[in-house]
N, C-alpha and C positions, 0 to 999 in steps of 0.2 A: 703702560697707565700712567699719565701727567698729571702730577697733583695740581688743581688748581687754588691761587692763590686770594684772601680775602681783605679788597680792593677800601674796601669800607667795616667801617668802627661794626663791635659789637651792638650799643645803644642804635647808632642808627638806619641796620636793618633789624632792628626790634622794631624799630620802631612806623619801620616800609610795612610790615607785616602786620601790623597793629591797624596800621590806615586801609592797607586791602581787607581785611575783615569788620575791618567795622562799619562800611562803606558796599562792600558785596549785593549786599542785598539791593539793592539800588540799582546793577545795569544782570545783562542779562547773563552773563559769564564773570570770571572769577580776569578771565583774559583783556576784556571791555573794562572791570575795575583799575587795573593793574595801568593802563593806558590812558585811561580818562585822570588818573592821578601825575603823570606823571605827566599828562599836556599840561594837567594845572602848573604843576614843578616849574617845566620849564619852561611856560611861561611868564612866571614869578619870579623866577633867575631874571629874566630879564627885559621885565619892567621896577630890580632892583638898580 
């Protein structure tokens, strides 16, 4: 069994989870929520 390393700080992970839970009701599935947030963050990073 391999051990996964966490490459994100706990604060970043907590914020990501909170964002998904806060917006989950706006999408048909949790995965759709995750994809939407990821796309928004990617577009925001590209604009910076």
